[in-house]
DOGU-577563 format. One line per field, with one value per residue (C-alpha): x, y, z; residue number from 0; chain. Coordinates in Angstrom, 2 decimals. Layout:
# residues N
px: X_...
py: Y_...
pz: Z_...
num: NUM_...
chaine: A_...
//
This chain:
# residues 277
px: 87.20_85.57_87.57_89.43_87.95_89.60_92.27_92.96_96.17_95.29_98.24_97.16_96.61_94.75_93.00_91.82_88.73_86.80_86.83_89.76_92.24_91.83_89.52_87.10_87.75_88.48_85.10_83.13_85.59_85.13_81.37_81.60_82.99_86.75_89.61_91.53_95.13_95.63_99.09_99.22_101.30_100.26_98.78_96.79_94.22_91.97_92.14_94.05_91.05_90.25_91.80_94.29_95.76_98.07_100.19_102.48_103.24_105.15_108.78_109.25_111.56_108.73_106.25_108.81_109.39_105.67_105.47_108.50_106.72_103.72_105.99_107.44_103.91_103.10_100.38_101.73_101.14_97.50_96.43_93.81_94.24_96.85_95.43_97.61_96.39_97.96_101.68_103.11_106.69_108.44_110.26_106.95_106.14_109.40_108.43_105.04_106.73_108.95_105.94_104.00_107.03_107.30_103.56_103.59_106.51_104.59_101.12_100.97_97.20_97.29_95.72_97.55_95.20_96.92_95.05_97.66_96.68_98.30_95.68_92.45_91.25_89.98_93.02_95.90_98.75_99.44_101.89_105.44_107.17_109.30_106.17_104.36_107.34_107.35_103.71_104.49_107.71_107.34_103.70_101.54_103.73_103.26_99.52_96.76_94.34_94.69_91.94_92.78_90.50_90.55_93.14_95.51_95.02_95.81_99.02_100.05_99.06_100.25_97.01_93.60_90.93_87.66_85.78_85.58_87.64_90.42_90.41_90.87_93.62_95.34_95.09_96.91_99.50_100.29_101.02_97.67_96.61_92.85_91.67_88.77_88.70_86.42_85.17_85.29_83.19_80.09_79.96_76.23_75.28_77.47_75.43_76.74_80.10_81.30_83.10_84.83_86.15_88.59_90.01_91.33_88.40_85.86_84.93_81.95_80.62_78.51_77.08_76.26_74.79_77.14_76.34_76.92_78.69_82.48_83.64_87.17_87.68_85.19_87.96_89.28_85.81_85.32_88.72_88.12_84.72_86.15_89.06_86.75_84.48_87.47_88.76_85.36_85.68_83.43_84.38_85.80_82.79_80.42_82.74_82.78_79.01_78.48_81.13_79.60_76.21_77.74_79.49_76.24_74.53_77.31_77.13_73.37_73.73_76.62_76.00_76.15_79.12_82.38_84.62_81.93_82.52_80.67_78.32_80.04_79.26_75.64_75.05_77.48_74.99_73.27_76.63_77.55_74.09_73.47_71.86_73.76_70.46
py: 122.28_119.54_116.42_116.62_114.84_111.64_112.55_111.04_111.85_111.45_111.24_111.35_113.54_116.84_118.45_122.03_120.90_117.69_114.83_112.45_111.82_114.15_116.27_113.33_112.02_114.92_116.67_113.44_112.39_115.71_115.41_112.05_113.90_113.49_115.93_115.49_116.50_116.48_115.77_116.18_113.89_115.63_119.06_118.89_121.00_117.96_114.18_112.76_111.49_114.97_116.01_118.22_118.32_120.83_120.59_117.77_114.91_116.32_115.44_112.72_115.02_117.54_114.89_113.66_117.20_117.76_114.54_115.51_118.77_116.85_114.83_118.08_119.22_115.89_115.01_111.46_110.84_112.06_110.21_107.48_106.48_107.12_106.71_106.66_106.63_107.89_108.42_108.99_107.88_105.18_107.77_109.01_105.46_105.40_108.69_107.25_104.15_106.36_108.36_105.21_103.91_107.15_107.16_103.59_104.36_107.28_105.76_101.96_102.02_103.97_102.19_102.36_101.94_101.65_102.10_100.76_102.99_101.40_100.95_99.19_96.42_98.73_101.04_98.83_100.10_103.80_103.39_102.70_99.48_100.98_102.33_99.00_97.30_99.88_99.13_95.43_95.64_98.77_99.67_96.55_94.73_97.68_98.05_97.03_97.34_97.50_98.76_97.65_97.02_93.45_94.34_95.82_92.94_90.47_92.35_92.22_88.61_87.18_85.47_86.55_87.77_86.27_85.55_86.28_83.14_84.60_87.76_85.71_83.69_86.93_88.28_85.20_85.34_88.98_88.24_88.93_92.60_93.01_93.55_95.53_94.59_96.33_95.29_91.58_89.47_87.73_84.37_83.76_87.31_88.79_92.01_92.63_93.32_92.52_94.59_91.89_92.47_89.79_89.78_86.83_84.48_86.73_87.34_89.52_90.54_93.54_93.22_96.23_96.53_97.30_100.84_102.49_105.44_105.31_108.39_108.86_108.87_106.24_104.23_107.38_108.19_104.64_104.54_107.89_106.88_103.62_105.45_107.98_105.30_103.34_106.51_106.83_103.30_101.26_97.65_97.13_95.35_98.05_100.81_99.22_98.79_102.49_103.48_101.37_102.91_106.39_105.67_104.29_107.60_109.47_107.20_107.42_111.16_111.00_111.89_109.06_110.31_108.44_109.95_112.42_114.05_112.74_115.32_115.12_118.65_118.49_115.13_115.36_114.85_112.01_110.31_110.44_109.46_106.67_103.61_100.39_98.53
pz: 112.85_110.75_109.99_106.66_103.69_102.48_99.94_96.53_94.62_90.94_88.54_84.90_81.86_81.73_78.77_78.34_76.40_76.93_79.39_79.65_82.45_85.39_83.25_83.35_86.85_89.19_89.30_89.87_92.58_94.37_94.02_95.81_98.82_98.63_98.26_95.01_94.34_90.57_89.17_85.37_83.20_79.97_79.22_76.01_74.22_73.73_73.45_70.47_68.50_67.18_63.85_65.70_69.19_70.88_73.99_75.04_77.34_80.30_80.82_83.45_85.42_85.75_86.88_89.40_90.65_91.19_93.19_95.29_96.02_97.32_99.60_100.89_101.76_103.47_100.97_100.60_104.30_104.10_100.98_101.29_97.63_94.96_91.46_88.37_84.77_81.53_82.11_78.64_79.30_81.28_83.36_84.71_85.83_87.80_89.46_90.43_91.85_94.02_95.22_96.11_98.02_100.01_100.69_102.00_104.31_105.81_105.59_105.29_104.80_101.54_98.54_95.22_92.24_88.87_85.61_83.14_80.22_77.18_74.45_73.52_71.23_68.49_68.33_69.51_71.66_71.95_74.84_73.68_74.65_77.49_79.20_78.79_80.42_83.22_83.98_84.14_86.15_88.30_88.88_88.69_91.27_93.66_93.10_95.46_92.56_88.78_86.46_82.91_79.97_78.64_75.98_78.56_80.98_78.20_77.47_81.12_81.72_78.40_77.37_76.00_78.40_77.21_80.44_84.15_84.77_82.63_84.76_87.92_86.24_85.22_88.77_90.07_87.28_88.07_91.71_93.25_93.05_92.89_89.32_87.89_84.21_81.73_78.27_79.14_76.73_78.08_76.30_76.71_75.72_72.97_73.08_76.58_78.21_81.70_84.28_86.28_89.79_90.93_94.43_96.47_97.00_95.29_91.66_90.76_87.35_86.44_82.95_80.79_77.32_74.45_73.35_70.00_71.63_72.03_73.95_75.19_78.94_80.12_81.78_83.48_84.80_86.07_87.76_89.42_90.75_92.10_93.75_95.39_96.82_98.13_99.80_101.47_102.85_100.55_99.82_96.34_94.82_96.06_94.83_91.38_91.28_92.06_89.52_86.74_87.41_87.19_83.92_82.53_83.29_81.50_78.46_78.21_77.74_75.26_71.62_69.09_67.06_67.64_70.35_71.44_74.82_77.87_79.47_82.84_84.05_82.90_84.60_87.49_90.30_88.47_87.83_91.50_92.78_90.25_91.84_91.16_91.44
num: 0_1_2_3_4_5_6_7_8_9_10_11_12_13_14_15_16_17_18_19_20_21_22_23_24_25_26_27_28_29_30_31_32_33_34_35_36_37_38_39_40_41_42_43_44_45_46_47_48_49_50_51_52_53_54_55_56_57_58_59_60_61_62_63_64_65_66_67_68_69_70_71_72_73_74_75_76_77_78_79_80_81_82_83_84_85_86_87_88_89_90_91_92_93_94_95_96_97_98_99_100_101_102_103_104_105_106_107_108_109_110_111_112_113_114_115_116_117_118_119_120_121_122_123_124_125_126_127_128_129_130_131_132_133_134_135_136_137_138_139_140_141_142_143_144_145_146_147_148_149_150_151_152_153_154_155_156_157_158_159_160_161_162_163_164_165_166_167_168_169_170_171_172_173_174_175_176_177_178_179_180_181_182_183_184_185_186_187_188_189_190_191_192_193_194_195_196_197_198_199_200_201_202_203_204_205_206_207_208_209_210_211_212_213_214_215_216_217_218_219_220_221_222_223_224_225_226_227_228_229_230_231_232_233_234_235_236_237_238_239_240_241_242_243_244_245_246_247_248_249_250_251_252_253_254_255_256_257_258_259_260_261_262_263_264_265_266_267_268_269_270_271_272_273_274_275_276
chaine: A_A_A_A_A_A_A_A_A_A_A_A_A_A_A_A_A_A_A_A_A_A_A_A_A_A_A_A_A_A_A_A_A_A_A_A_A_A_A_A_A_A_A_A_A_A_A_A_A_A_A_A_A_A_A_A_A_A_A_A_A_A_A_A_A_A_A_A_A_A_A_A_A_A_A_A_A_A_A_A_A_A_A_A_A_A_A_A_A_A_A_A_A_A_A_A_A_A_A_A_A_A_A_A_A_A_A_A_A_A_A_A_A_A_A_A_A_A_A_A_A_A_A_A_A_A_A_A_A_A_A_A_A_A_A_A_A_A_A_A_A_A_A_A_A_A_A_A_A_A_A_A_A_A_A_A_A_A_A_A_A_A_A_A_A_A_A_A_A_A_A_A_A_A_A_A_A_A_A_A_A_A_A_A_A_A_A_A_A_A_A_A_A_A_A_A_A_A_A_A_A_A_A_A_A_A_A_A_A_A_A_A_A_A_A_A_A_A_A_A_A_A_A_A_A_A_A_A_A_A_A_A_A_A_A_A_A_A_A_A_A_A_A_A_A_A_A_A_A_A_A_A_A_A_A_A_A_A_A_A_A_A_A_A_A_A_A_A_A_A_A_A_A_A_A_A_A
//
């Protein structure tokens, strides 16, 4: 029998229509060549920037029960990467923390990547205060890698994130998990944004042009592509470079209207094969 594929457990929202959460990340991760176990934290008709939305955030007890079921199947011991994104409620963060603890006991090499989904500069916080505190106290301290935007990293670190140096300072202030920070200003080029990867002794910046499109789910797609490449054994900086190139492909095909959906299915192969240059 062939060797099993590396496995990613992806804990985040799911929508019936569109591309956010696992509905943005899971198909590209699988196309990279990893197995993905999707754990929903919300079941929604669509992302919340449409005029209407149906469905709900799942109760933390249900999320916890799903994760216990994965432990019962031994999935925690097989996982190369655990990725968490939108959680909805603080109780779900506690369930994720318990799952990460169990996974590390069974499999010390597992990577926990936490996308602390809380808000963004143009819309403010949409995560309630108890969930923001749970990210700071429960999940970020357990993470090997966090993947915030600059607004979220500023909230966690307690100071503005305006440069690559600020990202490294935030990494140290948060106790040292590696950080992949998006939407970081580039002082010498205001028409560009930086994706800054900060790990002990190493800071790299990938600059991208500011685009007029603003789809939902770009952070979810980026986090998923990074997680998949880490599961396949790529170093962090290389994983990020490939992920940024893939997101760029998706954005280049996205319609100009605000919150338009990314064409992930139509451009799946191009997203996965994008050359970081």
